N, C-alpha and C positions, 0 to 999 in steps of 0.2 A: 535547902541543903545543897552543897556544891558536889559536883561530880568529880572534883579534883581529889587526888590522893586516895583513890579507891585501890586497895591492894589487889594484886593479880589473883590471890587465893580466894578473895571474896567474890570477884567477878566470875571465877570458875564455878563457885557454889551456885551463883545465880543462874548461870547457863544450864547446870544440871537441874536446878529447880524448874526451869522452863522446859525441860525435856530434851535438851540437846546432849549429844554424846560426843566425846572427843574421838575423832576418827584417825588423826595422824598428827605427828610432830615432825617437822622438817626444819632443820636449822634452828633459828630462834622464833619459830612461829608454830602455834597450835591451830588446828582446823577442827571446828566443831560443827555438827550438822543435825538436822531433824528432818524426817521425811517430807513434811509439808513445806519446807523452805525451798525457795528457788535457787538460793545461793548459800554457800557455807559462811560461818562466822570464823574470822581469822583474828587471833590476838597474838601480839608479840610477847614472847616470854622473857625477853631481855629488857623490857621496859616495865619497871615496878617502882612506883605505882603506875597504873595504866593512864595515858593521856586522856583528857576529857573528850576530845574529838573522836577517839576510838570507841569509847563507851557509847556516845551518842549515836555514832554510825551503826554499831552493833545492835543497839536497842531497836533502831529503825528496821534493821534486817530481820530480827526475830519477831517483829510486830509488837513490840513493847514500847514503853515510853518512860520518861524520867520519873513521872509520878509513881508508876507501878514499882520501879526500881527503888525509889526512896521509901515507899510503903514497906517493901521487903526488908530494907535495911533498919527500919524503925523498930526498936525492941517493944514498943507499946502495941504494935499490931499483932493480932493473934496468930497469923501464919508467918510472921517474920522470924528471922534467925539473927540474933544480936551479932554485930561485927566482932565484939570481943570474944564470943564463942568460937568463931571461925579463925581469927587471927591469933587469939590467945592473949592473955594479960601480959603486959610488959613488966 
């Protein structure tokens, strides 16, 4: 699965799932944090869908990886949330 075309709303849900909280919004950026992280996760709110390099960088920051994110997106996994549930059916 490609990490391209991941909607902002879906990535926000993943950050919440991983225990991060949105601590501020400044301009076109949201800052998310968790106590055990050494640096915050910053996402651009004016870029939707989120560019792949931003997702990869933020997955590294939170100690996650592509496989975990893909498993979370997969509706066949028991703990996943289907993307259609988050984004809504078109």
